[in-house]
C-alpha positions as CSV (number, residue, x, y, z in Angstrom):
1,M,-8.0,11.8,17.1
2,K,-4.5,10.7,17.8
3,R,-4.3,7.8,20.5
4,V,-1.2,7.9,22.8
5,G,-0.3,5.1,24.8
6,V,1.8,6.1,28.2
7,I,3.4,3.7,30.0
8,G,3.2,5.0,33.6
9,G,0.5,6.6,35.5
10,G,2.1,8.9,37.9
11,Q,1.9,12.7,37.9
12,L,4.2,13.2,34.8
13,A,1.3,11.5,32.8
14,W,-1.5,13.2,35.0
15,M,0.5,16.5,33.7
16,M,-0.2,15.8,30.1
17,G,-3.7,15.7,30.5
18,G,-4.5,19.6,29.9
19,A,-2.2,19.4,26.7
20,A,-3.9,16.3,25.5
21,N,-7.4,18.2,25.6
22,K,-5.7,21.2,23.9
23,L,-4.3,19.0,21.2
24,G,-7.1,16.5,20.5
25,V,-5.0,13.6,21.9
26,E,-6.6,10.7,23.5
27,L,-4.2,9.5,26.4
28,I,-4.6,5.5,27.4
29,V,-2.3,4.8,30.3
30,Q,-0.4,1.5,31.8
31,T,-0.3,1.9,35.4
32,P,-0.6,-0.7,38.4
33,S,-3.2,1.2,40.6
34,I,-6.5,2.6,40.0
35,H,-5.6,5.3,42.2
36,D,-2.6,6.5,40.3
37,P,-3.0,10.4,39.2
38,A,-3.2,9.8,35.4
39,V,-6.2,7.5,35.7
40,S,-8.4,10.5,36.0
41,I,-7.4,11.9,32.9
42,A,-7.0,9.2,30.7
43,Q,-9.6,7.9,28.3
44,D,-8.7,4.2,29.0
45,T,-6.4,2.5,31.4
46,V,-4.3,-0.7,31.3
47,L,-4.1,-1.6,34.9
48,A,-0.7,-3.9,35.2
49,K,2.8,-3.1,36.4
50,I,5.2,-0.7,34.1
51,D,7.1,-3.9,33.3
52,D,4.4,-6.1,32.3
53,A,5.2,-6.6,28.5
54,D,1.9,-8.5,27.9
55,A,0.2,-5.6,29.3
56,T,1.7,-3.2,26.7
57,E,0.9,-5.6,24.0
58,V,-2.7,-4.6,25.2
59,L,-2.0,-1.0,25.4
60,A,-0.6,-1.1,21.7
61,Q,-3.6,-2.3,20.4
62,K,-5.6,0.5,22.1
63,S,-3.2,3.2,20.8
64,D,-1.4,4.7,17.5
65,V,1.9,5.5,19.5
66,I,3.3,4.6,22.9
67,T,5.7,6.7,25.0
68,F,7.0,6.4,28.4
69,E,6.3,8.4,31.9
70,N,9.3,6.4,33.3
71,E,12.0,4.2,32.1
72,F,11.9,1.2,34.3
73,V,10.7,-0.8,31.4
74,N,11.9,-4.1,30.2
75,L,13.6,-3.2,27.0
76,E,14.0,-6.8,25.9
77,A,10.3,-7.7,25.9
78,L,9.3,-4.3,24.5
79,A,11.7,-5.1,21.6
80,L,9.7,-8.0,20.6
81,L,6.8,-5.5,20.3
82,E,8.7,-3.3,18.5
83,N,9.5,-5.6,15.7
84,Q,6.0,-6.6,15.3
85,G,5.2,-2.9,14.4
86,V,4.7,-1.3,17.8
87,S,5.5,2.2,17.4
88,F,7.6,3.5,20.6
89,R,8.6,7.2,20.9
90,P,11.3,7.7,21.9
91,K,12.7,4.6,20.2
92,L,14.0,1.8,22.1
93,E,17.5,2.3,20.7
94,A,17.5,5.7,22.3
95,L,16.6,4.2,25.8
96,K,19.3,1.4,25.5
97,P,22.1,3.6,26.4
98,L,20.6,5.2,29.2
99,L,18.6,2.9,31.7
100,D,21.9,1.6,33.3
101,K,23.8,4.2,34.6
102,Y,27.4,2.9,33.8
103,H,26.3,2.5,30.2
104,Q,24.6,6.1,30.1
105,R,28.1,7.5,31.5
106,C,29.8,5.4,28.8
107,Y,27.8,6.8,26.2
108,L,28.2,10.2,27.5
109,Q,32.0,10.3,27.4
110,D,32.1,8.6,23.9
111,L,30.1,11.6,22.6
112,G,32.7,13.8,24.2
113,L,30.5,15.4,26.7
114,P,31.9,16.2,30.0
115,V,31.2,14.1,33.1
116,P,32.8,13.2,36.5
117,Q,35.4,10.3,36.8
118,F,33.8,7.1,37.0
119,F,34.0,3.4,36.9
120,A,32.0,0.0,37.1
121,L,32.4,-1.7,40.5
122,E,33.1,-5.2,39.2
123,H,35.4,-6.9,41.6
124,Q,35.6,-5.7,45.5
125,E,39.1,-7.1,45.8
126,N,40.3,-4.5,43.3
127,L,38.4,-1.8,45.5
128,L,41.4,0.1,46.7
129,S,43.0,0.6,43.5
130,Q,40.1,1.5,41.7
131,I,39.4,4.4,44.1
132,E,43.1,5.6,44.5
133,N,42.4,8.5,41.9
134,L,39.1,9.5,43.3
135,G,39.7,9.8,46.8
136,F,36.8,10.4,49.3
137,P,33.8,11.3,49.6
138,L,32.9,9.7,46.5
139,V,29.5,8.5,45.2
140,L,28.2,5.0,45.1
141,K,25.3,4.6,42.6
142,S,23.0,1.6,41.8
143,R,23.1,1.0,38.2
144,R,19.6,0.8,37.9
145,H,16.1,1.9,39.1
146,G,17.4,4.7,41.1
147,Y,15.2,8.2,41.3
148,D,14.8,11.0,43.6
149,G,18.0,10.1,45.3
150,Q,17.5,6.5,45.9
151,G,20.2,4.3,45.2
152,T,22.7,7.0,45.5
153,F,25.0,7.4,48.4
154,I,27.6,9.9,49.4
155,I,30.5,7.8,51.0
156,H,33.1,9.3,53.4
157,D,35.5,6.4,54.0
158,L,36.6,2.8,53.0
159,S,35.1,1.0,55.7
160,T,31.6,2.8,54.8
161,L,32.0,1.9,51.1
162,Q,32.8,-1.8,52.0
163,A,29.9,-2.2,54.4
164,K,27.5,-0.7,52.1
165,I,28.7,-3.0,49.2
166,E,28.3,-6.0,51.2
167,L,24.9,-5.1,52.3
168,D,23.7,-4.7,49.1
169,D,25.6,-8.0,47.8
170,H,22.5,-10.4,48.5
171,T,20.2,-8.0,46.4
172,N,22.4,-8.4,43.5
173,T,22.9,-4.7,43.1
174,T,25.5,-3.7,40.7
175,F,27.2,-0.3,41.3
176,L,28.9,2.6,39.8
177,I,31.4,4.7,41.6
178,E,32.1,8.6,40.6
179,E,34.1,11.0,42.0
180,F,32.3,13.7,44.1
181,V,31.8,16.9,42.6
182,P,32.0,19.8,44.9
183,F,29.7,22.0,42.6
184,E,28.8,25.4,43.2
185,R,25.5,24.7,42.1
186,E,23.1,22.2,40.2
187,L,21.4,22.9,37.0
188,A,18.9,21.3,34.8
189,V,17.6,21.6,31.5
190,I,14.6,20.4,29.3
191,A,14.8,19.9,25.7
192,A,12.6,18.4,23.0
193,R,13.3,16.8,19.4
194,S,10.8,16.5,16.9
195,V,10.5,13.3,14.4
196,D,11.9,15.7,11.6
197,G,15.3,16.3,13.9
198,E,14.1,19.8,15.2
199,V,15.4,20.4,18.6
200,V,14.1,23.1,21.2
201,I,15.8,23.8,24.2
202,Y,14.0,25.4,27.2
203,P,15.7,28.0,29.7
204,V,18.4,26.3,31.8
205,V,17.4,26.4,35.5
206,E,18.6,25.9,38.7
207,T,17.6,23.0,41.2
208,Q,18.0,22.7,44.7
209,Q,18.1,19.7,46.5
210,E,17.6,18.4,50.3
211,Q,18.4,14.8,51.0
212,Q,19.3,14.2,47.1
213,V,15.4,14.9,46.3
214,C,14.6,18.1,44.2
215,R,12.9,21.0,46.6
216,R,13.1,23.9,44.6
217,V,13.6,25.0,40.8
218,I,14.5,28.6,39.9
219,A,14.0,29.7,36.4
220,P,16.1,31.0,34.7
221,A,19.2,29.7,36.1
222,D,21.7,32.8,37.2
223,I,24.3,31.7,35.2
224,T,26.7,33.4,32.3
225,P,25.6,33.1,28.8
226,E,28.4,30.8,28.1
227,Q,27.4,28.4,30.5
228,A,23.6,28.5,29.4
229,A,25.1,27.8,25.9
230,A,27.2,24.7,27.0
231,A,24.3,23.2,28.5
232,S,22.2,23.9,25.4
233,A,25.1,22.1,23.4
234,I,25.0,19.3,25.6
235,A,21.3,18.9,25.1
236,H,21.5,19.5,21.3
237,T,24.5,17.0,20.9
238,L,22.9,14.1,23.1
239,L,19.1,14.2,21.4
240,S,20.5,14.5,18.0
241,S,22.9,11.6,18.8
242,L,20.3,9.1,20.1
243,E,17.8,10.5,17.4
244,V,15.1,11.0,20.3
245,V,11.5,11.7,19.7
246,G,10.0,13.5,22.7
247,V,11.5,15.3,25.9
248,F,14.4,14.3,28.0
249,G,15.4,16.2,31.1
250,I,19.2,16.6,31.5
251,E,20.4,17.2,35.0
252,L,23.9,19.2,35.2
253,F,26.6,20.4,37.8
254,L,27.9,23.9,37.4
255,T,31.8,23.6,39.0
256,A,33.4,26.0,41.1
257,D,35.7,26.9,38.2
258,G,32.4,27.4,35.9
259,Q,32.9,23.9,34.1
260,V,29.0,22.4,33.4
261,L,29.1,18.5,33.8
262,V,26.4,15.9,32.8
263,N,25.1,14.2,35.8
264,E,22.1,12.3,34.9
265,I,19.6,12.0,32.0
266,A,15.9,11.4,32.4
267,P,14.7,10.1,28.9
268,R,11.1,11.8,29.8
269,T,9.6,14.8,31.0
270,H,11.0,15.8,34.4
271,N,10.7,17.5,37.8
272,S,12.9,20.3,36.5
273,G,10.4,21.4,33.8
274,H,7.1,21.7,35.7
275,F,7.6,25.4,36.0
276,S,6.9,25.3,32.1
277,L,3.3,24.6,33.0
278,D,2.7,28.3,34.0
279,A,5.7,30.2,32.7
280,C,6.1,29.2,29.1
281,E,4.3,29.1,26.0
282,T,4.7,25.6,25.4
283,S,4.8,23.2,28.3
284,Q,7.2,20.2,28.7
285,F,4.2,18.0,28.5
286,E,2.6,19.9,25.6
287,Q,6.0,19.9,24.0
288,H,6.3,15.9,24.6
289,L,2.9,15.2,22.8
290,R,3.5,17.5,20.1
291,A,6.9,15.5,19.3
292,V,5.4,12.0,19.9
293,C,2.4,12.7,17.7
294,G,4.4,14.2,15.1
295,L,3.6,17.6,15.1
296,S,5.8,20.9,15.0
297,L,7.4,22.0,18.4
298,G,6.1,24.8,20.2
299,N,8.1,27.9,21.5
300,P,9.8,26.9,24.9
301,A,10.4,30.7,25.8
302,L,9.3,32.0,29.4
303,Q,6.2,34.3,29.1
304,C,7.2,36.2,32.4
305,A,10.8,37.3,33.8
306,G,11.2,34.3,35.9
307,A,9.6,31.7,38.1
308,V,10.1,29.6,41.2
309,M,8.9,25.9,41.5
310,V,8.8,24.3,45.0
311,N,7.9,20.6,45.3
312,L,5.3,19.9,47.8
313,L,6.7,16.7,49.6
314,G,5.2,14.5,52.2
315,Y,6.6,14.9,55.7
316,E,4.3,12.5,57.5
317,T,2.2,9.3,56.7
318,S,-1.7,10.5,56.4
319,D,-4.5,10.3,53.8
320,S,-4.9,14.3,54.2
321,D,-5.4,16.6,51.4
322,Y,-4.1,19.4,52.7
323,Q,-6.6,21.6,51.7
324,N,-6.0,24.5,54.3
325,Q,-2.4,24.6,53.3
326,R,-3.2,24.3,49.5
327,Q,-5.7,27.4,50.0
328,Q,-3.0,29.4,51.7
329,L,-0.5,28.5,48.8
330,A,-3.0,29.5,46.1
331,A,-3.5,33.0,48.1
332,I,0.3,34.0,47.1
333,P,0.2,36.5,44.3
334,Q,1.0,34.7,40.9
335,A,1.0,31.2,42.5
336,H,-0.3,28.0,40.7
337,V,-0.9,25.2,43.0
338,H,-1.1,21.7,41.3
339,W,-2.3,18.8,43.6
340,Y,-1.5,15.4,42.1
341,G,-4.3,14.0,43.8
342,K,-2.6,11.1,45.5
343,T,-4.6,9.4,48.1
344,E,-1.9,8.9,50.7
345,S,0.9,10.9,52.1
346,R,4.4,9.8,53.0
347,P,7.5,11.2,53.9
348,G,9.3,12.6,50.7
349,R,6.3,11.5,48.2
350,K,5.8,14.0,45.6
351,L,2.2,15.4,46.4
352,G,2.1,18.4,44.3
353,H,3.9,21.4,43.3
354,V,3.7,25.3,43.5
355,T,4.9,27.8,40.8
356,V,5.3,31.3,41.4
357,L,5.6,33.7,38.5
358,L,8.1,36.6,39.0
359,N,8.0,40.2,37.5
360,N,11.6,40.6,37.6
361,H,14.3,37.9,37.7
362,N,16.0,38.2,41.1
363,Q,17.8,35.2,42.7
364,I,17.4,36.6,46.1
365,A,13.4,37.3,45.6
366,A,12.8,34.0,44.3
367,E,14.6,31.9,47.3
368,A,12.4,34.3,49.5
369,I,9.2,33.2,47.9
370,A,10.5,29.6,48.2
371,R,11.0,29.8,51.8
372,T,7.4,31.5,52.2
373,V,6.0,28.5,50.4
374,E,7.9,25.8,52.4
375,S,6.8,27.8,55.5
376,I,3.5,27.3,54.8
377,W,3.6,23.7,53.7
378,Y,5.9,22.2,56.3
379,P,4.9,22.0,60.1
380,S,7.4,24.3,62.2
C-alpha cells in the first residue's frame, strides 16, 4: 500500500479520501488543527503548521511520497529534505517559479504564453512612469500568499494606489501591478501530468466570481472549439515545461475579442475542478493521487452533458451545520452535496459545495440551477 503524505489538511485534502480508498492509498496529513477537514479521513496526522519543515521531516518518515494541498510552504527548508532523498510530487523545482506571482508571470511570459501586461512594483518614486502605459483601473496583487481574492485589489486612481501601498509598507508586502483585463468571462482548466509525461486535460469550465471569490462553475464552458483548444494548449505547454507530476489548476481570462489569457496558476487541485467528483469518470482528486503514486492517468471526460457547481460560502459567524439547508439542497434532482465538516462558519469561508448534473448543456438552465441553490443557501 502506497503512503502519501499531504502538506495541508483542508477540504482539498479531505476530498482525496474517497479516491485514496478506491486506489488503496494511505493518506497522512500535516495540518495545524485537529478540526481541519482532512483529519477525519487520514490514517495518520502530523499536527503542525504547513510551513513547519521539521514537521514535514516527520511526515516524510511516515510516507513514501509527499504532495501538496496548498502552496504556502517554505521551499528553501523543504529543499534540504529533498536533497536527503525525500520524494516530493510535484518536485520543488516545479513549484519554484510559481509561488511568487511576479516570478510566475515572468515564467509564463518566457514560455510565450499570453498574459496581461505587468510589472513588479519596486520603487514608489517611479510609480507614475511605470503605470503610464496601463492606465486606470489597474490590478494590484500581493506577490505571495494571496488566494480567494485576498491580496488582490482593483485600483481606480493614483491616490488610492499610493494609499494602499503606504498602508501595506509596514508589513513588507511586495506587489505586482497588472493591467485590468475587461474580460468577457473567466475560465479555468484542470490538467494532470504523470511520472511518464502523459498529460490529460479536463473540459474547460466557466468560473463566476463575486468579490473575487469563486461562487459558481459551469462545465463545460460555452466557448468555441478554438478557445477550448487554446486553453488546453496553455495547460499542456505549462505542465510539460515544468515537468509537473500531479494536478494543476489554471485560471484564464476570455477577452472580448476571443483571446485566452492566463490569469493565475494553482499548483494543486483546484476549486474549479470540484465538479469532476460527480460529473467525470476520474475526479481531479483521484487523478492527482494516480499521478503522485506513479499510476496511469484516468479518463477526465464528462459522464453527463454538463454540470454546475456552486460553492457554499459562509455568510455569518456561527457554529451551525446548516442541516435544514443541506437537506433542501440534496432534494434538487441530480444534486450532490459535499459538506466539509468545518466546525465554524464565518463570512466568505468555503463550507461545502453542491454539484448538479445536467441532462443537456444549456447555459441558461445551468445559471437557473445556480440561482436555485443560492436562494436555498443564502438568507434572503
